[in-house]
C-alpha positions in Angstrom: 0.0 0.0 0.0 2.8 2.4 0.8 4.4 1.9 -2.6 1.1 2.3 -4.4 0.5 5.5 -2.5 4.0 6.8 -3.2 3.4 6.1 -6.9 0.0 7.9 -6.6 -1.8 4.9 -8.0 -0.6 5.8 -11.6 -1.2 2.7 -13.7 1.9 3.0 -15.8 4.1 3.7 -12.8 2.6 0.7 -11.0 3.0 -1.5 -14.0 6.6 -0.5 -14.4 7.3 -1.0 -10.7 5.5 -4.4 -10.8 7.5 -5.5 -13.8 10.7 -4.5 -12.1 9.8 -6.4 -8.9 8.8 -9.4 -10.9 12.3 -9.5 -12.5 14.4 -8.9 -9.4 14.7 -10.2 -5.8 13.8 -6.9 -4.4 11.1 -6.3 -1.7 8.5 -3.5 -1.9 10.5 -1.6 0.7 13.7 -2.0 -1.3 11.9 -0.7 -4.4 10.6 2.2 -2.4 14.1 3.1 -1.2 15.5 2.8 -4.7 12.6 5.0 -6.0 13.4 7.8 -3.5 17.1 7.6 -4.2 16.5 7.6 -8.0 14.3 10.7 -7.7 16.9 12.5 -5.7 19.5 11.8 -8.4 17.1 12.7 -11.2 16.3 16.0 -9.6 20.0 16.9 -9.5 20.2 16.5 -13.3 16.7 17.4 -14.3 15.3 20.0 -11.9 12.5 20.9 -14.4 10.6 17.7 -13.3 8.6 19.3 -10.7 5.2 17.6 -10.7 4.5 14.5 -8.6 3.4 12.6 -11.7 6.6 13.4 -13.6 8.6 12.3 -10.5 6.8 9.0 -10.2 7.0 8.0 -13.9 10.6 9.1 -14.4 11.9 7.5 -11.2 10.2 4.2 -11.8 11.6 4.1 -15.4 15.1 5.0 -14.2 15.1 2.1 -11.7 14.0 -0.2 -14.5 16.7 1.2 -16.8 19.4 0.5 -14.3 18.2 -3.1 -14.1 18.0 -3.4 -17.9 21.6 -2.1 -18.3 22.8 -4.8 -15.9 20.8 -7.6 -17.5 21.5 -6.8 -21.2 23.3 -3.6 -22.2 22.0 -4.1 -25.8 18.5 -3.6 -24.5 19.4 -0.2 -23.1 21.1 0.7 -26.4 18.0 -0.3 -28.3 15.8 1.8 -26.0 18.0 4.9 -26.7 17.9 4.3 -30.4 14.1 3.8 -30.3 13.7 7.5 -29.5 14.6 8.2 -33.1 11.8 6.0 -34.5 8.1 6.0 -34.1 6.8 4.3 -30.9 4.9 1.7 -33.1 6.1 -1.3 -35.0 9.9 -1.7 -34.6 11.1 -5.1 -35.8 14.2 -7.2 -36.3 14.4 -7.0 -40.1 14.2 -3.2 -40.0 17.3 -2.9 -37.8 19.2 -5.6 -39.6 20.7 -4.3 -42.8 24.2 -5.7 -42.6 26.3 -2.5 -42.7 29.8 -3.1 -41.4 30.0 0.6 -40.5 27.2 0.3 -38.0 28.1 0.6 -34.3 29.3 -2.6 -32.7 26.3 -2.8 -30.4 23.9 -2.7 -33.3 25.7 -5.4 -35.2 25.7 -7.5 -32.0 22.0 -6.8 -31.4 21.1 -7.9 -35.0 23.6 -10.7 -35.6 20.6 -13.1 -35.4 17.0 -13.2 -34.3 17.9 -14.7 -30.9 20.1 -11.7 -29.9 17.4 -9.3 -30.9 14.7 -11.3 -29.2 16.7 -11.5 -26.0 17.2 -7.7 -25.9 13.5 -7.0 -26.6 12.5 -9.6 -24.0 14.4 -7.7 -21.3 12.5 -4.6 -22.2 9.2 -6.4 -22.3 9.9 -8.0 -18.9 10.2 -4.5 -17.5 6.9 -3.5 -19.0 8.4 -1.0 -21.5 7.8 -2.9 -24.8 5.0 -5.1 -26.1 4.2 -6.9 -29.3 2.6 -4.4 -31.7 -1.0 -5.1 -32.3 -1.0 -3.1 -35.5 1.4 -5.3 -37.4 0.1 -6.6 -40.7 -0.1 -10.3 -41.3 2.0 -9.9 -44.5 5.2 -8.9 -42.6 7.8 -11.5 -42.0 7.6 -11.1 -38.3 5.6 -9.1 -35.8 6.9 -5.8 -34.6 7.1 -4.2 -31.2 5.8 -1.0 -29.8 6.3 1.1 -26.7 3.7 3.2 -24.9 3.7 6.9 -25.9 4.7 8.0 -22.4 7.7 5.6 -22.4 8.6 6.8 -25.9 8.6 10.4 -24.6 10.8 9.3 -21.8 13.3 7.8 -24.2 13.4 11.1 -26.1 13.7 13.4 -23.1 15.4 11.4 -20.4 17.6 8.8 -22.1 18.6 11.3 -24.9 18.7 14.5 -23.0 20.6 16.1 -25.9 20.0 15.3 -29.6 22.3 12.4 -30.6 23.2 13.0 -34.2 24.9 9.6 -34.5 21.7 7.8 -33.4 19.5 10.0 -35.6 21.7 9.3 -38.6 21.6 5.6 -37.8 17.8 5.6 -37.6 17.5 7.4 -41.0 20.0 5.0 -42.5 18.2 1.9 -41.3 14.8 3.1 -42.5 16.4 4.2 -45.8 17.7 0.7 -46.4 14.1 -0.5 -46.5 12.8 2.1 -49.0 11.6 0.3 -52.2 13.5 1.3 -55.3 16.1 3.3 -53.3 18.8 2.0 -55.6 16.9 3.7 -58.5 17.2 7.1 -56.9 20.0 9.3 -58.2 21.9 11.4 -55.6 
C-alpha cells in the first residue's frame, strides 16, 4: 500500500514497478528506497521535473533502466535508439541491414534473431515494450511497440541532448528499406 500511495496509483508507474519487482529479488520496501534515491539523483540532473506525476514516472523508469543495463546492455542501447523511431512497429528486419559501418552494439543486437529477441524480451519483462497489435499479417515477423509515455521518456530522459549519430543511424536503417532506393539518383 505504501508503494502504491508513493506512486500515486498511476497505472503506468505501478505496471513499471511491478515488472521490475517481478524480475528482481527486491522487496517492496527495497523498491521504495530505490525509487526515492533515484528521484533525488534525477532532480540533480533534471530540476524541471517538478510535478509529482513526472517524478513518479521518471523515477520508476530510471530504476528499470538500471536493471535493464545490468541484464542486457544491448536492451538499453536499443531503447536509446528507439527515441529516433516512431513508438509503433519496430522489428528485427528493420534494424538488420548488414552494414559493417554500424556501431558494434547494433551489429551484436542484429547478428541473429535470438540476440534481438533476447534484448527485446528484457525490455518487455520490464513493461516497456509489447508486441505491436498493428502489425500486418504480411510482414515476415511481428513488430514491437512502446507506450507513448515511455517513448517520450526515451526522447527526453535517455537522450537529454540530440544524438546526431543515433539519428543518422535511424535514418540509414529506414532508408535501407525504401523500395526502389537504388533507382534514386543522388
